[in-house]
KELUM-813422 format. One line per 10 residues: for each residue y, x, z of N, C-alpha, C. Coordinates in Angstrom, 1 decimal, decimal comma. Atoms other than C-alpha are relative to their C-alpha. Layout:
# KELUM-813422
Y:X:Z:Y:X:Z:Y:X:Z | ...
END
This chain:
# KELUM-813422
-0,6:0,4:-1,4:91,6:144,1:77,4:1,0:-1,5:-0,2 | -1,3:1,1:-0,4:93,7:141,1:78,9:1,0:0,2:0,2 | -1,5:-0,6:0,3:97,2:141,5:78,5:-0,1:-0,8:1,6 | 0,2:0,2:-1,7:98,2:141,3:82,7:1,5:-0,2:0,1 | -1,5:-0,3:-0,4:102,0:141,1:84,1:0,6:0,6:-0,2 | -0,5:-1,2:0,0:102,5:144,4:84,1:0,5:0,4:-1,6 | -0,1:0,2:1,1:102,2:144,3:80,1:1,0:-0,8:-0,8 | -1,1:0,8:0,2:104,3:141,2:80,0:1,4:0,9:0,0 | -0,9:-0,3:-0,4:107,0:143,0:82,0:0,7:1,1:-1,0 | -0,1:-0,8:1,4:106,8:146,1:79,4:0,7:-0,4:-1,1
-0,2:0,7:0,7:107,3:143,9:76,4:1,3:-0,5:0,0 | -1,4:0,6:-0,2:109,9:141,8:77,9:1,1:0,6:0,7 | -1,3:-1,2:-0,2:111,9:145,1:79,0:0,0:-0,7:1,6 | -0,6:0,6:-1,5:112,2:143,1:82,7:-0,8:0,3:1,1 | 1,0:-1,2:-1,2:110,6:144,1:86,4:-1,1:-1,2:0,1 | 1,7:0,9:-0,6:106,9:142,3:87,5:1,0:-0,8:1,3 | -0,3:1,2:-1,0:109,2:140,3:90,2:0,5:-0,9:-1,1 | -1,1:0,7:0,8:111,3:138,7:87,0:-1,5:-0,8:-0,7 | 1,3:0,5:0,2:107,4:138,2:85,5:-0,7:-1,5:0,9 | 0,6:0,7:-0,6:106,6:136,7:88,7:0,6:-1,4:0,1
-0,4:0,9:0,0:109,2:134,2:89,2:0,1:-1,2:-1,3 | 0,1:0,4:1,5:109,1:133,4:85,1:-1,2:-0,8:0,5 | 1,4:0,7:1,0:105,3:132,5:85,4:-0,4:-1,0:1,4 | 0,6:1,5:-0,3:105,3:130,3:88,5:1,3:-0,5:1,0 | -1,4:0,8:-0,4:109,0:128,7:88,2:0,8:0,0:0,7 | -0,6:0,1:-1,1:110,7:129,7:90,7:1,4:0,4:-0,5 | -1,3:0,2:0,9:114,8:130,0:90,3:0,4:1,5:-0,4 | -0,6:-1,5:0,0:116,8:133,3:90,1:0,0:1,0:-1,6 | 0,1:-1,3:0,9:116,0:134,3:86,3:1,3:-1,0:-0,9 | -0,7:1,0:1,1:118,8:133,6:83,4:-0,9:-0,6:-1,2
0,9:0,8:0,9:118,0:131,5:80,3:-0,5:0,9:-0,4 | -0,2:-0,8:0,9:118,2:134,2:78,2:-1,1:1,1:0,3 | 1,4:-0,8:-0,4:115,8:136,5:80,4:-1,5:-0,9:-0,2 | 0,7:0,8:0,3:113,9:133,6:80,7:-0,4:-0,2:-1,4 | 1,0:-0,3:1,8:112,7:133,2:76,9:-0,5:0,8:-0,3 | 0,6:-1,1:0,4:112,2:136,6:76,4:-1,7:0,5:0,7 | 1,1:0,5:-0,4:109,6:136,1:79,2:-1,3:-0,2:-0,8 | 1,0:1,1:1,2:107,9:133,5:77,3:-0,5:0,7:-1,2 | -0,2:-1,2:1,7:108,4:135,5:74,1:-1,1:0,8:0,5 | 0,9:-1,1:-0,2:106,3:137,9:75,4:-1,1:-0,2:0,4
1,2:0,9:-0,8:103,7:135,7:77,3:-0,7:-0,3:-1,6 | 0,1:1,1:1,3:103,4:133,9:73,7:-0,5:1,8:-0,8 | 0,2:-1,2:1,2:103,1:137,5:71,8:-1,3:0,5:0,3 | 1,2:-0,8:-0,9:100,5:138,9:74,1:-1,1:-0,9:0,6 | 1,0:0,8:-0,3:98,4:135,6:74,3:-0,7:0,3:1,7 | 0,2:0,1:-1,4:98,7:135,9:78,1:-0,4:-1,5:0,5 | 0,4:0,8:-0,7:96,7:133,6:80,2:-0,4:0,0:1,1 | 0,0:-0,5:-1,9:97,3:133,2:84,1:-1,3:-0,8:0,2 | 0,8:0,4:0,0:94,7:133,1:85,9:0,0:-0,5:1,6 | -0,1:0,9:-0,7:95,2:130,0:88,5:-1,0:0,7:1,3
0,9:0,0:-1,1:92,2:130,7:90,7:0,3:1,5:0,7 | -0,2:-1,0:-0,8:92,5:134,3:91,2:1,0:0,6:0,6 | -1,5:0,2:-0,7:96,7:133,9:91,9:-0,4:-0,6:1,3 | -0,5:0,7:-1,2:95,8:131,3:94,4:-0,9:0,5:1,1 | 1,8:-0,9:-1,1:92,6:133,4:95,7:1,1:1,1:0,7 | -0,3:-0,6:-0,3:94,9:136,1:96,2:1,3:-0,5:1,1 | -1,3:0,6:-0,7:98,0:134,2:98,0:-1,0:-0,5:1,4 | 1,2:0,6:-0,4:95,0:132,8:99,6:0,7:-1,7:0,9 | -0,9:1,1:0,1:96,8:129,2:98,9:-1,2:-1,0:0,7 | 0,6:1,4:-0,6:95,1:126,4:101,1:0,6:-1,6:-0,3
-0,5:1,3:0,8:95,7:122,8:98,9:-0,2:-0,9:1,2 | 0,0:1,2:-1,0:96,4:119,9:101,2:-0,1:-1,4:-0,8 | -0,1:1,6:0,8:95,5:116,5:99,6:-0,3:-1,2:0,8 | 0,2:1,0:-1,2:95,2:113,4:101,2:0,1:-1,6:-1,2 | 0,9:1,3:0,8:93,1:109,7:100,1:1,0:-1,2:1,0 | -0,5:0,8:-0,7:95,3:106,8:100,7:-0,7:-1,2:-0,3 | 0,9:0,9:0,6:92,9:103,5:100,8:0,6:-1,1:1,0 | -0,2:1,2:-0,7:93,3:99,8:101,8:-1,2:0,0:1,5 | 1,1:0,3:-1,0:91,1:99,1:105,5:-0,4:-0,9:-0,3 | 0,6:1,2:0,0:89,0:96,7:104,4:-1,5:0,1:0,1
1,4:0,0:-0,2:85,1:95,7:105,4:-0,9:0,0:-1,4 | 0,4:0,2:1,9:84,2:95,9:101,5:-1,4:1,3:0,2 | 1,2:-1,4:-0,5:80,6:98,2:101,4:0,7:1,1:-1,3 | -0,5:-0,5:1,5:82,4:99,7:97,7:1,0:1,1:0,9 | -1,2:-0,9:-0,8:85,2:101,1:100,2:-0,6:0,8:1,2 | 0,1:-0,7:-0,6:83,3:102,0:102,5:-1,2:1,2:-0,6 | 0,1:-1,3:0,4:81,4:104,4:100,3:0,7:1,0:-0,2 | -1,4:-0,2:0,6:84,4:105,5:98,6:0,4:1,2:1,4 | 0,3:-0,6:-1,3:85,0:106,8:102,6:-1,1:0,7:0,0 | 1,2:-0,9:-0,3:81,7:108,4:102,9:0,3:1,0:-1,0
0,0:-1,0:0,7:82,5:110,3:99,9:1,3:0,9:0,3 | -1,4:-0,8:-0,8:86,0:111,5:101,2:-0,5:0,7:1,2 | -0,1:-0,8:-1,4:84,4:112,6:104,4:-1,5:1,0:-0,5 | 1,3:-1,6:0,3:81,7:114,9:102,7:0,8:0,9:-0,8 | -0,7:-1,2:0,1:84,4:116,4:100,6:1,0:0,8:1,0 | -0,6:-1,2:-1,0:86,3:117,6:103,6:-0,8:1,0:0,4 | 1,1:-1,3:-0,6:83,2:119,1:104,7:0,1:1,0:-0,7 | 0,2:-1,1:0,6:83,0:120,9:102,0:1,7:0,6:-0,7 | -1,5:0,5:0,6:87,0:121,0:101,8:0,1:2,1:0,3 | -0,4:-1,1:-0,7:87,0:124,8:103,9:-0,4:1,0:-1,1
0,3:-1,1:1,0:84,7:126,8:100,7:0,9:-0,2:-1,1 | -0,9:0,1:0,8:86,9:125,0:98,4:2,0:0,1:0,0 | -0,9:-0,2:-0,4:90,3:126,0:100,1:0,6:-1,5:-0,3 | -1,0:1,5:0,7:91,3:122,3:100,1:-0,2:-0,8:1,6 | -0,3:1,0:-1,1:92,5:120,3:103,5:-0,2:-1,3:-0,1 | 0,0:1,7:0,5:91,5:116,5:103,0:0,2:-0,7:0,9 | 0,0:1,3:-1,3:92,8:114,0:105,3:-0,3:-1,5:-0,9 | 0,4:1,9:0,5:92,4:110,0:104,8:1,1:-0,6:0,8 | -1,0:0,8:-0,7:95,2:107,8:105,5:-0,6:-1,4:-0,2 | 0,5:1,4:0,7:94,0:103,9:105,7:0,9:-0,9:0,5
-1,3:0,7:-0,5:96,7:101,0:105,8:-0,9:-1,7:-0,1 | 0,9:1,6:-0,2:95,5:97,4:106,8:0,3:-0,9:-1,4 | 0,2:0,3:1,5:94,8:95,7:103,0:1,2:-1,4:0,1 | -1,3:1,0:0,6:97,6:93,3:101,8:0,8:-0,2:1,1 | -0,8:-0,5:-1,1:99,7:94,7:104,2:0,8:1,0:-0,9 | 0,0:-1,2:0,9:102,1:96,8:101,2:1,6:0,5:1,2 | -0,8:-0,7:-0,6:105,1:97,2:104,1:-0,9:1,0:0,9 | 0,6:-1,2:-0,8:102,6:99,7:106,2:-0,5:0,9:-0,7 | 0,3:-1,0:0,8:101,5:101,2:103,2:1,4:0,8:-0,4 | -1,1:-0,1:0,4:105,1:101,7:102,0:0,3:1,8:1,2
-0,7:-0,6:-1,1:105,7:103,4:105,6:-0,6:1,5:-0,1 | 0,6:-1,1:0,4:102,9:105,5:105,2:0,1:1,1:-1,1 | -0,1:-1,2:0,6:103,5:107,1:102,3:1,0:0,7:0,1 | -1,3:-1,0:-0,5:107,0:107,7:103,2:0,1:0,8:1,0 | 0,6:-1,2:-0,9:105,6:110,0:106,1:-0,6:1,0:-1,1 | 0,9:-0,8:1,1:103,6:111,6:103,6:1,3:1,2:-0,7 | -0,8:-0,2:0,4:106,6:113,0:102,5:0,9:1,4:0,0 | -0,5:-1,5:-0,9:107,9:115,2:105,0:-1,1:0,9:0,6 | 1,3:-0,8:-0,4:104,3:116,5:105,2:0,0:1,3:-1,4 | 0,0:-0,8:1,4:103,8:119,6:103,0:-1,7:0,4:-0,5
0,7:0,6:0,1:101,3:118,3:101,4:-0,1:-0,1:-1,5 | 0,2:-0,2:1,1:100,0:118,9:97,7:0,1:-1,4:-1,1 | -0,1:1,1:0,4:99,1:115,6:96,3:-1,0:-1,1:0,9 | 0,3:1,4:-0,8:98,3:112,0:96,9:-0,8:-0,8:-0,9 | 0,5:1,0:1,2:95,4:109,8:95,4:-0,6:-1,5:1,0 | -0,4:1,6:0,1:96,3:106,2:96,1:-0,6:-1,3:-0,5 | 0,5:1,2:0,1:94,5:102,9:95,9:0,4:-1,1:0,5 | -1,0:1,2:-0,3:96,6:99,7:96,2:0,8:-0,6:-1,3 | -0,6:1,3:1,2:98,0:96,8:94,4:1,2:0,9:-0,5 | -1,4:-0,4:0,7:101,2:97,9:92,3:1,0:-0,9:0,4
-1,0:1,1:-0,3:104,4:96,4:93,7:1,5:1,0:-0,2 | -1,1:-0,9:0,1:107,8:97,3:93,4:0,5:0,9:1,1 | -0,3:-0,8:-0,9:107,9:98,7:96,5:-1,0:1,3:0,2 | 0,4:-1,2:-0,1:104,9:101,1:96,2:0,3:0,8:-1,2 | -0,7:-1,2:0,9:106,3:102,1:93,1:1,1:0,9:0,4 | -0,9:-0,8:-0,6:109,3:103,3:94,6:-0,4:1,1:0,8 | 1,0:-0,9:-1,1:107,1:105,0:97,5:-0,5:1,1:-1,1 | 0,4:-0,9:0,6:105,5:106,9:95,0:0,7:0,8:-1,0 | -1,5:-1,0:0,5:108,7:108,0:92,8:0,8:0,8:1,2 | -0,9:-0,1:-1,6:110,2:108,8:96,6:-1,0:1,8:-0,1
0,8:-0,9:-0,8:106,9:111,3:96,9:-0,1:0,8:-1,7 | -0,4:-0,4:1,5:107,2:112,3:92,8:1,5:1,2:0,6 | -1,3:-1,3:-0,4:110,5:114,1:94,1:0,0:0,7:0,6 | 0,3:-1,4:-1,2:109,4:116,0:96,8:-1,5:1,0:-0,7 | 0,7:-1,2:0,9:107,1:117,7:94,3:-1,3:-0,4:0,5 | 1,8:0,3:-0,8:103,8:115,8:95,8:0,0:-0,8:-1,7 | 1,1:0,6:1,0:101,2:115,1:92,7:-0,6:-1,5:0,2 | 0,3:1,2:-0,1:100,4:111,5:92,7:-1,1:-0,4:-0,7 | 0,9:-0,1:1,2:96,7:110,2:91,0:-0,1:-1,7:0,9 | 0,3:1,4:-0,4:96,1:106,1:91,1:-1,4:0,0:0,1
1,8:0,1:-0,1:92,3:105,3:92,3:-0,2:-1,3:0,0 | 1,0:1,6:0,1:89,9:102,8:91,2:1,4:-1,1:-1,0 | -1,2:0,7:0,9:93,3:100,3:90,4:1,2:0,9:-0,1 | -1,1:-0,8:0,1:95,8:101,7:88,2:1,7:-0,8:0,2 | -1,3:0,1:-0,5:99,6:102,0:88,9:0,7:0,4:-1,4 | -0,6:-0,4:1,1:100,8:102,1:85,5:1,4:-0,3:-0,6 | -1,4:-0,2:0,3:104,2:101,4:85,6:0,7:0,6:1,0 | -0,9:-0,4:-1,1:105,0:103,6:88,4:0,1:1,9:-0,5 | -0,1:-1,5:0,6:105,4:107,5:88,0:-1,2:0,9:0,9 | 1,0:-0,2:-0,5:102,2:108,3:89,0:-0,9:0,8:-1,2
0,6:-0,5:0,9:100,2:111,3:87,1:-1,1:-0,4:-1,0 | 1,0:0,6:0,5:97,4:110,2:86,5:-1,4:-1,3:0,8 | 1,0:1,1:-0,5:94,5:107,4:86,8:-1,6:0,5:0,2 | 1,8:-0,1:-0,5:90,8:107,8:88,5:-0,8:-1,2:-0,1 | 1,1:1,6:-0,3:88,3:104,6:87,4:-0,2:-0,2:-1,2 | 0,0:0,5:1,0:86,8:103,3:85,3:0,7:-1,0:-1,1 | -0,2:0,7:0,6:88,1:101,4:82,4:0,1:-1,3:-0,2 | -0,1:1,8:-0,7:89,2:97,8:84,0:-0,4:-0,6:-1,4 | 0,3:0,9:1,3:89,2:96,3:80,8:-0,8:-0,2:-0,3 | 1,8:0,1:0,6:86,2:97,4:79,4:-0,5:-0,4:0,8
1,3:1,4:-1,2:84,4:95,8:82,0:0,0:-1,0:0,5 | -0,2:1,5:0,1:85,8:92,9:82,2:-0,8:0,0:-1,5 | 0,4:0,2:1,3:84,6:92,8:78,3:-1,4:0,0:0,4 | 1,4:-0,1:-0,2:81,5:94,0:79,8:-0,4:-1,3:0,5 | 0,0:0,9:-1,1:81,6:91,3:82,3:-0,4:-1,1:-1,0 | -0,1:1,2:0,8:81,8:88,6:79,7:-0,9:0,2:-1,3 | 1,0:0,1:1,3:79,0:89,9:76,7:-0,9:-0,5:1,1 | 0,9:-0,1:-0,9:76,7:90,0:79,7:-0,1:-2,1:0,9 | -0,1:1,4:-0,7:78,0:86,2:81,1:-0,5:-1,1:-1,5 | 0,3:0,6:1,2:77,6:84,9:77,3:-1,5:0,1:-0,2
1,4:-0,4:0,8:74,5:86,4:76,4:-1,3:-1,2:0,9 | 0,5:0,6:-1,5:73,1:85,1:79,9:0,1:-1,5:-0,1 | -0,5:2,1:0,5:74,3:81,4:78,7:0,1:-0,3:-1,1 | -0,3:0,2:1,4:73,7:81,5:75,4:-1,2:-1,3:-0,1 | 0,4:0,9:0,6:73,2:78,3:73,8:0,6:-1,3:1,4 | -0,5:0,6:-1,2:74,7:76,7:77,2:1,2:-0,6:-0,1 | -0,8:0,0:0,1:77,6:75,0:77,4:0,7:-0,7:1,5 | -0,6:0,3:-1,4:80,0:74,6:80,8:0,8:0,5:0,6 | -1,2:-0,6:-0,6:82,4:76,2:82,8:-0,7:1,3:1,1 | 0,7:-1,7:-0,7:82,2:80,2:84,7:1,2:0,0:1,0
-1,0:-0,6:-1,3:84,3:80,8:88,1:-0,3:1,3:-0,1 | -0,3:-1,5:-0,6:85,8:83,6:88,8:0,9:0,1:1,0 | -0,6:-0,3:-1,7:86,8:85,3:92,4:0,1:1,5:0,0 | -0,9:-1,2:-0,8:88,7:88,3:94,0:0,2:0,1:1,0 | -0,9:-0,3:-1,4:90,2:89,7:96,4:1,6:-0,5:-0,5 | -0,9:0,4:0,0:93,4:89,6:95,1:0,4:0,1:-1,4 | -0,6:-0,6:1,0:95,3:89,5:91,8:1,3:0,6:0,0 | -1,3:-0,4:0,0:98,0:91,4:92,8:-0,1:1,7:-0,1 | 1,2:-1,7:0,1:95,3:94,8:92,5:0,1:-0,1:-1,8 | 0,2:-0,2:1,2:95,5:96,1:88,8:-1,2:-0,1:-0,4
1,4:-0,3:0,6:92,2:96,6:88,4:-0,7:-1,8:-0,2 | 0,2:1,5:0,3:91,6:92,5:88,8:0,8:-0,7:-0,8 | -1,0:0,5:1,3:94,3:91,9:86,5:-0,8:0,1:-1,1 | 0,6:-0,8:0,7:92,9:94,3:84,2:-1,6:-1,2:-0,7 | 0,8:0,6:0,2:89,4:92,8:84,3:-0,5:-1,4:0,1 | 0,2:1,4:0,4:90,3:89,2:84,0:0,6:0,1:-1,3 | -0,5:0,1:1,3:92,0:89,8:80,9:-0,5:0,5:-1,1 | 1,2:-0,6:1,1:89,2:91,8:79,4:-1,2:-1,3:0,1 | 1,0:0,9:0,0:86,8:88,8:80,4:0,5:-1,2:-0,9 | -0,6:1,3:0,5:89,1:86,2:78,9:0,0:0,0:-1,3
-0,3:-0,3:1,7:89,7:88,1:75,7:-1,7:-0,3:-0,9 | 0,9:0,3:0,7:85,9:88,1:75,0:-0,6:-1,4:0,4 | 0,9:1,1:-0,5:84,7:84,9:76,6:0,7:-1,1:-1,0 | -0,4:0,9:0,9:87,3:83,0:74,3:-0,4:0,1:-1,5 | 0,2:-0,1:1,5:86,4:84,7:70,9:-1,7:-0,4:-0,4 | 1,1:0,5:-0,1:83,0:85,0:71,7:-1,2:-1,3:0,6 | 0,9:0,9:-0,5:81,8:82,4:73,6:0,8:-1,6:0,6 | -0,5:0,6:-0,1:84,1:79,4:73,4:-0,2:-1,5:0,7 | 0,8:1,2:-1,2:81,5:76,6:74,6:0,1:0,0:1,3 | -0,2:-0,2:-1,6:82,2:78,3:78,1:1,0:0,2:0,4
-1,3:-0,2:-0,8:85,4:77,9:80,0:0,1:0,7:1,1 | 0,0:-0,5:-1,1:86,4:80,1:82,3:1,3:-0,3:1,1 | -1,1:0,9:-1,0:88,1:78,5:85,2:1,2:0,8:0,6 | -1,0:-0,8:-0,6:91,5:79,8:87,2:-0,6:0,6:0,9 | 0,5:-1,2:-0,2:91,0:82,9:89,2:0,0:-0,4:1,9 | -0,4:0,0:-1,3:90,1:82,2:93,0:0,1:1,3:1,1 | 0,2:-1,1:-0,9:91,3:84,5:95,6:-0,2:0,0:1,1 | 0,6:-0,2:-1,3:89,7:85,3:98,7:1,1:0,9:1,3 | -0,8:-0,9:-1,0:92,4:87,9:100,4:-0,7:0,5:1,3 | 0,9:-0,9:-1,2:89,6:89,2:102,5:-0,3:-1,1:0,9
0,4:1,0:-1,1:89,2:85,7:104,5:-1,4:-0,6:-0,4 | 1,3:1,1:0,8:85,3:84,6:104,0:0,0:-1,4:0,3 | 0,3:1,4:-0,1:86,1:81,3:105,2:0,9:-0,5:-1,1 | -0,8:0,4:1,1:88,8:81,0:102,5:-0,8:-0,2:-1,6 | 0,6:-0,8:1,1:86,4:82,8:99,9:-0,9:-1,6:-0,2 | 0,5:1,0:0,2:84,0:80,3:101,0:0,3:-1,7:-0,5 | -0,7:1,0:0,3:86,1:77,0:101,0:0,6:0,0:-1,2 | -0,1:-0,4:1,0:87,2:78,1:97,7:-1,1:-0,4:-1,2 | 0,8:-0,1:1,1:84,4:78,2:95,9:-1,0:-1,7:0,6 | 0,4:1,9:-0,5:82,9:74,5:97,8:1,1:-1,1:-0,9
-0,7:1,0:1,0:86,2:73,1:96,0:0,2:-0,1:-1,3 | 0,1:0,2:1,7:85,6:74,5:92,5:-1,4:-0,7:-0,2 | 1,4:0,9:0,9:81,8:73,3:92,4:-0,2:-1,3:0,6 | 0,3:1,5:-0,1:82,5:69,9:93,9:1,0:-0,5:-0,8 | -1,1:0,5:1,3:85,6:69,5:91,2:-1,0:0,1:-1,5 | 0,5:-0,1:1,2:83,4:71,0:88,4:-1,9:-0,4:0,1 | 1,3:0,1:-0,3:79,7:69,8:88,1:-1,2:0,7:-0,7 | 0,9:0,0:1,0:78,8:71,6:85,3:0,5:1,9:-0,4 | -0,2:-1,2:-0,8:79,6:75,2:86,6:-1,1:1,0:-0,7 | 1,2:-0,5:0,7:77,0:77,7:84,9:0,0:1,0:0,3
-0,3:-1,0:-0,4:78,5:81,1:86,2:0,8:0,4:0,7 | -0,9:-0,9:-1,2:80,0:83,6:88,8:0,5:1,3:-0,6 | -0,1:-1,5:0,1:81,8:86,3:88,1:1,3:0,4:1,0 | -0,4:-0,4:-1,3:83,2:88,3:91,2:0,4:1,2:-0,9 | -0,4:-1,3:0,8:85,9:90,8:90,0:0,2:1,2:1,3 | 0,0:-0,7:-0,6:85,9:92,8:93,1:-0,4:-0,3:1,4 | 0,8:0,1:-1,4:85,2:92,3:97,0:-0,5:-1,4:0,3 | 0,8:1,7:-0,2:83,3:88,9:98,4:-1,1:0,0:0,0 | 1,4:0,1:0,4:80,0:89,9:97,3:-1,1:-1,2:0,8 | 1,0:0,4:-1,1:78,1:89,2:100,5:0,4:-1,2:0,2
-0,6:1,4:-0,7:80,2:86,0:101,5:-0,6:-0,8:-1,2 | 0,5:0,6:1,0:79,5:84,9:97,8:-1,7:-0,7:-0,2 | 2,1:0,0:-0,2:75,3:85,3:98,0:0,1:-1,2:1,3 | -0,3:0,8:-0,6:75,5:83,7:100,8:0,1:-1,2:0,2 | -0,3:1,8:-0,1:77,1:80,5:100,6:-0,6:-0,5:-1,1 | 0,5:0,3:1,6:75,3:80,4:97,1:-1,4:-0,7:0,7 | 1,7:0,3:-1,4:71,9:80,7:99,6:-0,4:-1,2:0,6 | 0,3:1,5:-1,0:72,7:77,5:101,5:0,2:-1,1:-0,8 | -0,2:1,0:0,7:73,2:75,4:98,4:-1,4:-0,8:-0,6 | 1,8:0,5:0,5:70,2:73,3:97,2:0,7:-1,3:-1,4
0,0:0,2:1,4:71,1:72,7:93,2:-0,7:0,4:-0,5 | 1,3:-0,1:1,2:69,2:71,8:90,4:0,5:1,1:-0,8 | -0,3:-0,7:0,4:71,3:74,4:88,4:0,0:1,3:0,7 | 0,2:-1,2:-0,4:70,6:78,4:89,1:1,3:0,5:-0,8 | -0,9:-0,6:0,3:74,0:80,5:88,8:-0,2:1,5:-0,9 | -0,2:-1,5:0,6:74,6:83,5:86,2:0,8:0,5:1,2 | -1,1:-0,9:-1,2:76,2:85,8:88,9:0,0:1,4:-0,2 | -0,6:-1,1:0,6:78,5:88,9:87,6:0,7:0,4:1,1 | -0,8:0,1:-1,0:79,4:91,0:90,2:0,5:1,8:-0,3 | -0,5:-1,4:-0,3:80,7:94,5:90,8:-0,2:1,0:1,0
-0,2:-0,9:-1,1:80,2:97,8:92,7:-1,7:-0,3:0,4 | 1,0:0,2:-0,4:76,5:98,7:93,6:0,0:0,4:1,0 | 0,2:-0,4:-0,8:76,0:98,7:97,2:-1,1:-0,3:0,8 | 1,6:0,5:-0,4:73,3:98,1:99,7:-0,1:-1,1:-0,4 | 0,5:1,1:0,0:74,0:94,7:99,8:-0,4:-0,9:-1,4 | 0,1:0,2:2,0:74,6:94,3:95,5:-1,7:0,1:-0,2 | 1,3:-0,5:0,0:71,2:96,3:95,5:-0,8:-0,9:0,3 | 1,2:1,0:-0,8:69,2:93,7:97,8:0,4:-1,1:-1,1 | -0,5:0,9:0,6:70,9:90,7:96,1:-0,5:0,0:-1,4 | 0,5:-0,6:1,1:69,5:92,2:92,8:-1,5:-0,4:0,2
1,6:-0,1:0,1:65,9:92,8:93,9:-0,4:-1,6:0,7 | 0,3:1,6:-0,3:66,3:88,9:95,4:0,5:-0,7:-1,1 | -1,1:0,6:1,1:67,8:87,6:92,0:0,8:-1,0:0,5 | -1,1:0,8:0,0:70,7:86,6:93,7:1,1:0,1:-0,6 | -1,1:-0,3:1,0:72,6:88,4:91,4:-0,5:0,3:-0,9 | 0,6:-0,4:1,5:72,1:89,1:87,7:0,0:1,2:-0,5 | -0,2:-1,8:0,4:73,7:92,5:86,9:1,4:0,2:0,7 | -1,1:-0,7:-0,5:76,3:94,5:88,8:0,7:1,6:-0,9 | -0,3:-1,0:1,4:78,8:96,5:86,3:0,5:1,2:1,7 | -1,0:-0,9:-0,6:79,9:99,7:88,5:0,3:1,4:-0,1
-0,5:-1,1:0,2:81,2:102,9:89,1:-0,2:1,5:0,9 | 0,7:-0,5:-0,4:80,0:106,1:90,2:1,1:0,8:1,3 | -1,0:-0,1:-0,8:81,9:106,5:93,8:0,4:1,8:0,1 | 0,0:-1,7:-0,4:81,3:110,8:94,2:1,1:0,2:-1,5 | -1,1:-0,4:0,7:82,6:110,9:90,9:1,8:-0,2:0,2 | -1,2:0,8:0,1:85,5:109,1:91,6:1,1:0,9:0,9 | -0,1:-0,9:-0,9:86,1:111,4:94,6:0,7:1,7:-0,3 | 0,0:-1,2:0,7:85,4:114,6:92,8:0,8:0,0:-0,9 | -1,1:-0,2:1,2:87,6:113,8:89,9:1,3:0,4:0,5 | -1,1:0,3:-1,0:90,6:112,7:92,2:0,1:1,8:0,5
0,0:-1,0:-0,6:90,4:115,9:93,7:0,3:1,9:-0,9 | 0,5:-0,8:1,3:90,1:118,0:90,3:1,5:0,1:-0,4 | -0,8:1,0:0,0:92,5:116,0:89,0:1,8:0,9:0,5 | -1,1:-0,3:-0,8:95,4:116,6:92,0:0,0:1,5:-0,2 | -0,2:-0,9:0,0:94,4:120,3:91,9:0,9:0,5:-1,4 | -0,2:-0,3:1,2:95,0:120,8:88,1:1,7:-0,1:0,1 | -1,3:1,1:0,4:98,2:118,7:88,2:0,9:1,3:0,6 | -0,3:-0,9:-1,1:99,2:121,0:91,5:0,7:1,2:-0,9 | -0,3:-0,2:0,7:99,1:123,3:89,3:0,4:0,6:-1,4 | -0,6:0,1:1,5:100,5:122,8:86,0:-0,4:0,1:-0,7
0,5:0,2:0,6:97,6:122,6:84,2:-0,6:-0,5:-0,4 | 0,1:0,9:0,4:96,0:121,1:81,5:-1,8:-0,8:0,7 | 0,6:0,8:-0,6:93,5:118,5:82,4:-1,3:-0,5:-0,9 | 1,4:0,7:0,4:89,4:117,9:80,9:-0,3:-1,3:-0,1 | -0,1:2,0:-0,1:89,9:114,1:80,3:-1,2:-0,2:0,0 | 1,3:0,4:0,4:86,3:114,1:79,0:-1,0:0,1:1,8 | 0,2:-0,9:-0,7:85,4:115,6:82,1:0,4:-1,2:1,7 | -0,3:1,1:-0,5:87,3:113,1:84,0:-0,3:-1,2:0,1 | 0,6:1,8:0,2:86,2:109,8:82,7:-0,8:0,0:0,6 | 1,0:0,5:-0,6:84,5:107,4:84,8:-0,6:-0,8:-0,5
0,6:1,2:1,0:81,6:105,5:83,0:-0,2:-0,9:0,8 | 0,3:1,2:-0,5:80,9:101,9:83,3:-1,4:0,2:0,1 | 1,5:0,0:-0,4:77,7:101,5:84,8:-1,0:-1,8:-0,1 | 0,3:1,3:-0,6:75,6:98,4:84,2:-1,5:0,5:0,9 | 1,7:0,0:-0,8:72,6:97,8:86,7:-0,5:-1,5:-0,1 | 0,6:1,0:-0,5:70,3:95,1:86,8:-1,5:0,4:0,5 | 0,9:0,4:-1,0:67,0:93,9:88,8:-1,3:1,4:-1,0 | 1,3:-0,4:0,6:64,9:95,7:85,8:0,0:2,1:0,1 | -0,1:-1,9:0,2:66,2:99,5:85,8:1,1:0,1:1,5 | -0,1:-0,3:-1,5:67,4:99,7:89,8:-1,2:1,3:0,1
1,2:-1,3:-0,8:65,8:103,3:91,1:1,0:0,3:1,3
END
């Protein structure tokens, strides 16, 4: 039979209430008594059934997703998955809320995060650029006992508890291998574009891309990153300027959003050269672009897995349980026209 809290109380010669305080990390227990109870737990091999305890206490988890409010299809897919998770929340004893902030507005984001401190929530999953202000806001959430995970774009220099997303450095390296092999035997330049290099996912992807291109494909020169900041006219103008300045561009790598603007702009050009185009995230638009040969490859991640993983990790961290890292690993997927399903 599995040992119970009554067995622990008997072994440590304390009351059930004292055992409960120790197991749930509540105050009011002396260091000596705390040590005796833990020794009894270790001796008896007691494993706490957190799910049963939460069910008995009728605990309801409260989780919040914080995302930028931008018109990208990847973002829409994430929001759709969060909405689906909300509908399943009752069965999982989880209240899920979604907070969105204007993209590229860290001050509004910080205000939103500070409001969450005053609410009785268990965890926050945040997708945002890593800035000093955001790091401070995450630190404040942690001081209030709130679990924080970074979503899609990491917050490595903050006090966040976990990162949910693909290995973006590896994703960039993958894009470089594809680009180099698609352009085998050719010499020229490659354009890199993104929404913002303030986002850690873009930084990591660019670093991984550059590493492989420099070592394996030195005949291809990677140009400085073009940043669109969600402005379609700016993206178009930046691409136009780059193509006017460099007549030997052979490939374009899009690190994040702006893919619709990219493909629409390229469709208006009348050039002898057909660019190799590699983008991130499989959406309805990039799927169509693959089918129409406007894009050569899409590097993507499963948005449903991201949301489900975030909720599992937030719950586990809230309950001070170990995480199954293999279950929470988000895979890098490569989609070509030939393997579209």
